[in-house]
C-alpha positions as CSV (number, residue, x, y, z in Angstrom):
1,M,-15.3,26.7,22.7
2,V,-11.8,25.8,23.7
3,Q,-10.3,23.3,21.2
4,F,-8.5,20.2,22.4
5,I,-6.7,20.0,19.0
6,D,-7.1,22.9,16.5
7,L,-6.3,21.7,13.0
8,K,-8.6,24.2,11.3
9,T,-6.6,27.2,12.6
10,Q,-3.4,25.5,11.6
11,Y,-4.7,24.9,8.1
12,A,-5.7,28.6,7.8
13,R,-2.2,29.5,8.6
14,L,-0.6,27.1,6.2
15,K,-3.3,26.9,3.5
16,A,-1.2,28.6,0.7
17,R,1.8,26.3,1.3
18,I,-0.2,23.1,1.7
19,D,-2.3,23.8,-1.4
20,E,0.8,24.5,-3.4
21,N,2.5,21.3,-2.3
22,I,-0.6,19.2,-3.0
23,A,-1.0,20.8,-6.4
24,E,2.6,19.8,-7.2
25,V,1.8,16.2,-6.4
26,L,-1.4,16.2,-8.4
27,Q,0.4,17.6,-11.4
28,S,3.3,15.1,-11.1
29,G,1.0,12.1,-11.1
30,Q,3.3,10.3,-8.6
31,F,1.2,9.4,-5.6
32,I,3.2,6.6,-3.9
33,L,6.7,7.4,-2.7
34,G,8.0,9.7,-5.5
35,P,9.6,13.2,-5.3
36,A,7.3,14.5,-2.5
37,V,8.2,11.6,-0.2
38,T,11.9,11.9,-1.0
39,R,11.8,15.6,-0.3
40,F,10.1,15.1,3.1
41,E,12.5,12.3,4.1
42,D,15.4,14.6,3.3
43,E,13.8,17.5,5.3
44,M,13.3,15.2,8.3
45,R,16.8,13.8,8.1
46,D,18.2,17.3,8.2
47,Y,15.9,18.5,10.9
48,L,16.6,15.6,13.2
49,G,20.3,15.2,12.4
50,V,20.0,11.5,11.5
51,K,21.4,9.5,8.6
52,H,18.2,7.8,7.4
53,A,14.6,8.9,7.5
54,I,12.2,6.4,5.9
55,G,8.6,7.4,5.3
56,V,6.1,4.7,6.0
57,S,2.3,4.1,6.0
58,N,1.5,4.8,9.7
59,G,3.1,4.8,13.2
60,T,2.1,1.2,13.9
61,D,3.8,-0.2,10.8
62,A,6.8,1.9,11.7
63,I,7.2,-0.2,14.9
64,I,6.4,-3.5,13.2
65,M,9.0,-3.0,10.4
66,P,12.3,-2.9,12.5
67,L,10.9,-5.8,14.6
68,L,10.5,-7.8,11.3
69,A,14.0,-6.8,10.4
70,L,15.2,-8.6,13.6
71,D,13.6,-11.9,12.4
72,L,11.9,-12.5,15.7
73,T,10.0,-15.6,16.8
74,P,7.5,-16.3,19.6
75,A,10.4,-17.5,21.7
76,D,11.8,-13.9,21.6
77,A,10.9,-11.4,24.3
78,V,10.4,-7.7,23.5
79,F,10.1,-5.5,26.6
80,V,7.5,-2.7,26.4
81,P,5.9,-0.3,29.0
82,S,2.3,-1.2,29.9
83,F,1.2,2.4,30.2
84,T,0.9,3.1,26.5
85,Y,-1.4,2.8,23.5
86,T,-2.2,-0.6,22.1
87,A,-0.2,0.0,18.9
88,T,3.1,-0.3,20.8
89,A,2.1,-3.7,22.1
90,E,0.3,-5.1,19.1
91,A,3.3,-4.4,16.9
92,I,5.3,-6.9,18.9
93,L,2.7,-9.6,18.3
94,M,2.3,-8.7,14.6
95,A,6.1,-9.3,14.3
96,Q,5.6,-12.8,15.8
97,A,7.5,-12.0,19.1
98,T,6.2,-12.1,22.7
99,P,5.6,-8.8,24.6
100,V,6.9,-8.6,28.2
101,F,5.2,-5.7,30.0
102,V,7.3,-3.3,32.1
103,D,6.2,-0.7,34.7
104,V,6.7,3.0,34.2
105,D,8.2,5.8,36.2
106,R,5.7,7.6,38.4
107,K,6.9,11.1,37.4
108,S,7.8,10.8,33.7
109,F,5.2,8.2,32.7
110,N,8.0,6.5,30.7
111,I,9.5,3.1,31.0
112,D,11.1,2.6,34.5
113,P,14.7,1.4,34.1
114,E,14.6,-0.5,37.4
115,S,11.5,-2.4,36.4
116,L,13.1,-3.1,33.0
117,R,16.2,-4.6,34.6
118,E,13.9,-6.8,36.8
119,K,11.9,-8.0,33.9
120,I,14.9,-8.9,31.9
121,A,16.4,-10.8,34.8
122,A,13.1,-12.6,35.4
123,V,12.9,-13.7,31.8
124,R,16.4,-15.0,31.8
125,R,15.8,-16.9,35.0
126,E,12.6,-18.6,33.7
127,G,14.5,-19.6,30.5
128,R,11.4,-19.9,28.3
129,L,12.0,-16.7,26.2
130,T,15.2,-15.0,24.9
131,P,15.4,-11.3,25.5
132,R,15.9,-9.5,22.1
133,A,14.6,-6.0,22.1
134,I,13.1,-3.0,24.0
135,V,10.4,-0.7,22.7
136,A,10.6,2.5,24.8
137,V,7.8,5.1,24.6
138,D,8.1,8.8,24.8
139,L,4.7,9.3,26.4
140,F,2.9,12.6,25.9
141,G,6.0,14.2,24.3
142,Q,8.9,13.7,26.7
143,P,11.9,11.4,26.0
144,A,12.3,8.2,27.9
145,D,15.5,7.8,29.9
146,Y,17.6,6.6,26.9
147,Q,20.9,6.9,28.7
148,A,19.6,4.2,31.2
149,V,17.7,2.2,28.6
150,N,20.6,2.1,26.2
151,A,23.0,1.0,29.0
152,I,20.7,-1.8,30.0
153,A,20.4,-2.8,26.3
154,R,24.2,-2.9,25.9
155,D,24.5,-5.1,29.0
156,N,22.0,-7.5,27.7
157,D,22.7,-7.4,23.9
158,L,19.2,-5.9,23.2
159,F,18.0,-3.8,20.3
160,V,16.3,-0.5,21.3
161,I,13.3,1.0,19.4
162,A,12.2,4.4,20.5
163,D,8.5,4.9,20.0
164,A,8.3,8.6,19.4
165,A,4.8,8.8,18.1
166,Q,4.1,11.6,20.5
167,S,7.5,13.3,20.7
168,I,9.0,14.3,17.4
169,G,10.3,17.9,17.8
170,G,11.4,17.1,21.4
171,K,14.9,17.0,22.6
172,A,17.1,15.2,25.2
173,G,19.9,17.6,26.0
174,N,21.1,18.9,22.6
175,R,20.0,15.8,20.7
176,M,16.7,15.6,18.9
177,I,14.3,12.8,19.6
178,G,14.8,10.6,16.6
179,T,18.5,10.0,17.2
180,L,18.5,8.4,20.7
181,A,18.1,4.7,20.0
182,N,19.1,2.0,17.5
183,C,16.0,3.3,15.6
184,T,13.1,5.6,16.2
185,T,9.6,5.3,15.0
186,T,6.9,8.0,14.8
187,S,3.4,8.6,13.7
188,F,2.0,11.4,11.5
189,Y,-1.6,10.8,12.6
190,P,-3.4,14.1,12.3
191,T,-3.5,14.9,16.0
192,K,0.3,14.4,16.6
193,P,2.6,17.4,17.0
194,L,3.6,16.8,13.4
195,G,0.6,15.3,11.8
196,G,-0.7,14.8,8.2
197,Y,-4.2,14.7,6.9
198,G,-4.4,10.9,7.1
199,D,-2.2,8.1,8.2
200,G,1.6,8.2,7.9
201,G,4.7,7.4,9.9
202,M,8.5,7.2,9.8
203,V,11.5,5.2,11.0
204,T,14.8,7.0,11.5
205,T,18.2,5.4,12.1
206,D,21.9,5.8,11.6
207,D,22.3,2.1,10.8
208,D,22.9,1.6,7.0
209,K,22.1,-2.1,7.0
210,L,18.9,-1.6,9.0
211,A,17.8,1.3,6.7
212,E,18.3,-1.0,3.6
213,A,16.2,-3.7,5.2
214,L,13.4,-1.2,6.2
215,R,13.2,0.2,2.6
216,S,12.8,-3.4,1.4
217,I,10.2,-4.3,4.0
218,R,8.0,-1.2,3.3
219,A,7.7,-2.3,-0.3
220,H,6.7,-6.0,0.0
221,G,10.3,-7.1,0.6
222,E,11.6,-6.1,-2.8
223,G,15.3,-6.4,-3.6
224,S,17.0,-4.9,-6.7
225,H,13.7,-4.4,-8.4
226,R,9.9,-4.7,-7.8
227,Y,9.7,-8.4,-8.7
228,D,12.8,-9.4,-6.8
229,V,11.4,-10.5,-3.5
230,V,14.2,-11.1,-1.0
231,R,12.3,-11.1,2.4
232,L,8.8,-11.0,3.9
233,G,7.6,-7.5,3.6
234,M,4.6,-5.2,3.9
235,N,2.7,-2.7,1.9
236,A,3.9,0.2,4.1
237,R,4.7,3.1,1.8
238,L,4.1,6.7,2.7
239,D,1.9,8.4,0.0
240,S,2.9,11.5,-1.7
241,L,0.0,13.7,-0.7
242,Q,0.7,13.1,3.0
243,A,4.3,13.9,2.5
244,A,3.3,17.2,0.8
245,V,1.2,18.2,3.7
246,L,3.9,17.2,6.2
247,S,6.6,19.2,4.4
248,A,4.5,22.3,4.8
249,K,3.8,21.6,8.5
250,L,7.4,20.9,9.3
251,E,8.2,24.5,8.3
252,V,6.3,25.7,11.4
253,L,7.0,22.9,13.8
254,E,9.6,24.7,15.9
255,D,7.3,27.7,16.2
256,E,4.4,25.5,17.2
257,I,6.5,23.7,19.9
258,E,7.4,27.1,21.3
259,N,3.7,27.9,21.6
260,R,3.0,24.5,23.1
261,E,5.6,25.3,25.7
262,R,3.9,28.7,26.3
263,V,0.6,26.9,27.0
264,A,2.3,24.4,29.3
265,R,4.0,27.1,31.4
266,I,0.6,28.8,32.0
267,Y,-0.9,25.5,33.1
268,D,2.2,24.7,35.3
269,E,1.9,28.0,37.1
270,R,-1.9,28.1,37.5
271,L,-2.5,24.5,38.4
272,K,0.5,23.4,40.5
273,D,-1.3,23.9,43.8
274,V,-4.5,22.0,42.9
275,V,-3.4,19.0,40.8
276,T,-0.2,17.2,40.0
277,V,1.2,18.9,36.9
278,P,3.6,17.1,34.5
279,W,7.1,16.5,35.8
280,R,9.7,17.7,33.3
281,V,12.5,15.4,32.3
282,P,15.7,17.4,33.3
283,G,17.6,18.9,30.3
284,S,14.9,17.9,27.9
285,R,12.3,19.6,25.6
286,S,8.9,18.1,25.4
287,A,6.9,18.2,22.2
288,W,3.8,18.5,24.4
289,A,1.6,16.1,22.5
290,Q,-0.5,16.1,25.6
291,Y,-0.6,18.1,28.8
292,T,-1.5,15.5,31.4
293,I,-2.3,16.2,35.0
294,Q,-3.1,13.8,37.8
295,T,-5.9,14.0,40.3
296,E,-7.9,11.7,42.5
297,D,-11.1,13.6,41.5
298,R,-10.8,12.9,37.8
299,E,-14.5,12.2,37.1
300,G,-15.7,15.2,39.1
301,L,-13.2,17.5,37.3
302,R,-14.2,16.1,33.9
303,A,-17.8,16.8,34.7
304,T,-17.0,20.4,35.6
305,L,-15.0,21.0,32.5
306,S,-17.6,19.4,30.3
307,A,-20.3,21.7,31.8
308,H,-18.3,24.6,30.6
309,N,-17.7,23.2,27.1
310,I,-14.0,22.4,27.8
311,P,-12.9,19.1,26.4
312,S,-10.6,16.7,28.2
313,M,-9.3,13.1,27.5
314,I,-8.1,10.1,29.4
315,F,-4.9,8.6,27.9
316,Y,-5.1,5.8,29.0
317,P,-7.9,4.3,31.1
318,K,-6.4,0.8,31.3
319,P,-2.8,-0.5,31.0
320,M,-2.0,-3.0,28.4
321,H,-1.2,-5.9,30.7
322,L,-4.9,-5.7,31.9
323,Q,-6.4,-5.5,28.4
324,P,-8.2,-8.7,27.2
325,A,-6.1,-8.9,24.1
326,Y,-2.9,-9.0,26.2
327,A,-4.0,-10.7,29.4
328,A,-2.1,-13.9,28.5
329,Y,1.2,-11.9,28.5
330,G,0.7,-10.1,31.8
331,D,0.5,-11.1,35.4
332,G,-2.9,-9.5,36.2
333,D,-4.1,-6.9,38.7
334,G,-1.4,-5.5,41.0
335,S,1.5,-6.7,38.9
336,L,2.5,-3.3,37.6
337,E,1.4,-0.9,40.3
338,V,2.5,2.4,38.9
339,S,0.8,1.8,35.5
340,E,-2.4,0.8,37.2
341,W,-2.3,3.7,39.6
342,L,-1.7,6.3,36.8
343,C,-4.6,4.9,34.7
344,D,-7.0,5.9,37.5
345,R,-5.6,9.4,37.9
346,V,-4.4,10.9,34.6
347,L,-6.4,13.5,32.6
348,S,-5.2,15.4,29.5
349,L,-6.2,19.0,29.0
350,P,-6.6,21.0,25.8
351,M,-3.1,21.4,24.3
352,N,-2.4,22.9,20.9
353,P,-0.2,25.8,19.7
354,Y,-3.1,27.9,18.7
355,L,-4.7,28.3,22.1
356,T,-4.7,31.9,23.3
357,D,-3.5,32.8,26.7
358,A,-7.1,33.8,27.5
359,E,-8.3,30.3,26.6
360,V,-5.7,28.6,28.7
361,H,-6.5,30.8,31.7
362,E,-10.2,29.9,31.1
363,V,-9.4,26.2,31.5
364,C,-7.3,27.0,34.6
365,D,-10.0,29.1,36.1
366,R,-12.5,26.2,35.9
367,I,-10.0,23.7,37.3
368,V,-9.0,26.0,40.2
369,G,-12.6,26.9,40.8
370,H,-13.6,23.2,41.0
371,F,-11.1,22.4,43.7
372,N,-11.6,25.7,45.7
């Protein structure tokens, strides 16, 4: 059976290194932060080319923490795309701020700069909220348009968080994702392009003052020592066993991304005439967390794939502004047309670096056969 995500084959490849790294942690007796976490943070800092890499408990906490560092209130607006996972939106509310949902670009699936400008202007006209920050999302592995987003942020004195939960390993031009905003957050959930064997996350930044605040926040707001509490904090530390696993996986990430690209190119060539294949952001490298097509016959295609034991997933079936938990912060049906339109059309196909060419062609054969 074609695997949507194939962690077992990856483990077989990395077993010796992963087992060695885990054994080192077990022998050290240091399971929270400690040498394994410091090593992984250093490795990520060097890999991305960023000044600070701060390991944290999960990708959601990674977003909450810089928002907490901004000392936001319910009177502060944080702009976020609606076509995303709930973690991106809930983090804003957990940080006591108010989410303002923005539409996305039809081709890239990422935050639409024009919609962002309109939403900021609308908030300023209304006067009820103060614009404070933007959370941009690199959906499915491709970078958002940070050149445009950062320009808008400068014009409006806004802080930019890049949610790179699906895109670590990707690039925009010659710059690695992780270096494109005031700070970048990511998730090491097991199914991510760089994933652990449990929860984990990271915040990266070149801002010394922010990094100091984030290290304090992840450890209950501690100051010079454990019992010097200088701010409201969280229990958001990365554990050493996850760091040990991630260090091993980071060694093969570049090779895995090359193989994800191999899979994506086969899909592109075979499927371009029967469905809408992903548009590639010019000058970028996708981490290919997902390979997401668009089709009006989504349910029919899913049924065909399922009948041949080929898995598929819908990311995401409903935009955030229409979810019950966020209805009070949105403007209802029809208010963000592109996000709503995409939710009815997107379908993600098997994507992992251990798919063989034959397996990818098998998926393509079933899709082409369905439409022909």
